[in-house]
N, C-alpha and C positions, 0 to 999 in steps of 0.2 A: 778581795781581789787577790787573785795568784800572783806571785811574784815571777819575773823573768826565768828564774832558776828553775821554776817547777815544770816538769814534763807532763803534759795532760794525755798523751798518747803511749800506750804500751802493747806489747804483744796480744795481750789479753782482750783489748778493746775491740779486736775484729778488724775486718777488712775496711780501710778507708773509702774504698769505691764499693757502691753496692752492686749487686749481681746483675740487677737489671740496666745499668748503666753500660756493664761489658757486653750486653747482650742487645742493646739498643732498644730496650723495652720488650723484646720477642719473649714469649715464653715457650714457643713450640719452633723447631727447626723446618726448613722447607725440605723438600726432595724426600727419597725413599727412607722409610724407617730403618734403623739398624739396631742391633742387639748390643747389649752391654758388654759381652764377651767377644764382639766382634773385633777383628784384627784391622789395626790402623798401620798404613805404612806410607811414606812419602813416595810421590812420583818424581820423574826427572825433570819435570816443569818448573820454571822458575817464576815467581810473581811477576806479573807485568807492571803493577803498581804496588811497589814495595811499601808506599807510604800508608796504604789502605790497611794494612795489617797492624794490629794492635799487639802490645808485648806479650799479651796472653796468647794471640795466635802464634807468635813465634816461638814461644814455650811449648805450645803443642806441637809443632812442626819439628822442634828440637827433639823432642821425645820420641817422635814417630819415625825418625831416622832408622832405628831398630823397630821392627814389626811388634806392636804391642797392643793390648786391648783397651777397648775404651775406658773401662773401670779404673785401669791401671794408671792410664793418663790423668783420670780427675783426681786420683790419690797423690799423683807425684805434683800436680801443679797446685794441689790444695784449694780446688774450687769446685762449688756444687756439680753433680753430675749432668744437672740440666743445663748448665751454664756451658760445661764442656762439650755436651752434645750440640749445642748450636754453634760453637766455635768449630768443631770438626764439620758440621754442615756448610758452613762458610768456606771453609778450606776445600771441601770436597766440590763445591760450586765452582771455586777458581781453578779447579783441577791439579792441587797441590798434594791431595791424599787420596788414597784408595781406601774404601771400608769394605771388608770383605766379610760376609757372614761366617761363624764358625762351621767348621765341618764336622758333622756327626762322627763320633768315634764308633769303630767296628762293634764294641760292647753295647752301644746303645741301638743297634740293628738288630734287634732280638727276632728270630724267626717265630712266627705263630705257633708252628709245630712244636718248638722247642718250649714254648708257654705252655701248650696243652699237655706235654710230657710232663712237666714240672707239676703242674696242676693235679695230674692223674696220679703222681707220686706221692704228692701231699695227701690227696684223698685216700690213698692205701695206707697211709700211716694211721 
């Protein structure tokens, strides 16, 4: 039998609360899907019932004060990505965050004619 002086919990033991508890057993979020590199930012809306937000929700809100990506939030709160997606969807349903799809960069919008010219040039080699 361990003595009262022994500590049975350490940092390597993992989370005390399992992920499914944080999400209420949900494995998928509701609402529109969003990308891992989507930008998350807070809205000006205040929570109508602050008691319904968990400490994890509040941590995500804190991080989203400055626009950041979904994957960066997951990394900073040290929770699995699936859990963070569900928390973000909850916050979005309450109108507390906006999740915006990534804007394609100009370099990603390559013209078909440019691709044909490159292919023609490669064949000429």
